[in-house]
C-alpha positions in Angstrom: 169.8 126.5 60.0 169.9 126.0 63.7 168.9 127.6 67.0 170.4 128.4 70.3 167.3 127.2 72.1 166.3 127.5 75.7 163.0 127.1 77.6 161.3 129.3 80.2 159.2 127.1 82.4 156.5 128.9 84.4 153.7 128.2 86.9 151.8 131.2 88.3 154.4 133.8 89.1 157.5 131.4 89.3 159.7 131.1 86.2 162.8 128.9 85.6 165.0 128.8 82.6 166.9 125.9 81.1 170.4 126.1 79.8 171.0 127.1 76.2 171.3 124.2 73.7 173.6 125.8 71.1 173.4 125.3 67.4 170.8 122.6 67.2 167.3 121.9 65.8 166.8 119.0 68.2 167.6 120.3 71.7 167.5 118.1 74.7 167.3 119.3 78.3 167.5 117.1 81.2 166.4 119.8 83.7 164.2 119.4 86.7 162.4 122.2 88.4 160.4 122.2 91.6 157.4 124.5 92.0 156.0 125.2 95.4 152.5 126.5 95.2 151.0 128.1 98.3 147.9 129.7 96.7 145.1 127.2 95.8 144.2 129.3 92.8 147.6 128.8 91.4 147.0 125.0 91.2 144.6 125.8 88.3 147.3 127.7 86.4 148.7 125.9 83.4 152.4 124.8 83.2 153.7 127.2 80.6 156.7 126.2 78.4 158.0 128.9 76.1 160.9 128.0 73.7 163.2 130.8 72.7 166.1 131.2 70.3 168.8 133.0 72.3 170.3 136.0 70.6 173.2 138.1 72.0 172.7 141.1 69.8 168.9 141.5 69.8 166.0 140.2 71.9 165.4 136.5 72.0 162.9 135.1 69.5 160.0 133.1 70.8 159.7 130.0 68.6 157.2 127.9 70.6 154.7 127.8 73.4 153.0 124.9 75.1 150.4 125.2 77.9 150.0 122.0 80.0 146.9 121.5 82.2 148.4 120.2 85.5 145.1 119.0 87.0 145.3 115.5 85.6 148.9 115.2 86.9 147.8 116.3 90.4 144.9 113.9 90.4 147.1 111.0 89.4 149.5 111.9 92.1 146.7 112.0 94.7 145.6 108.6 93.5 149.1 107.2 93.8 149.8 107.0 90.1 
């Protein structure tokens, strides 16, 4: 069995979507997204990655979710890492 997977990438109220990787169980996306955060509270929001199986006929099925704490990334960038 395979999926037609895509990912929704979200920080605070901004969401991007990858392209659909058709008919695979090992999708690869080489996508880059830029988030501009103007609200200091949003810097404490996790990076949310939701993986879906695309479906033309019915609603897309969510097949995975990862929440990433961006604070260590921001700290490393401030320190030049």
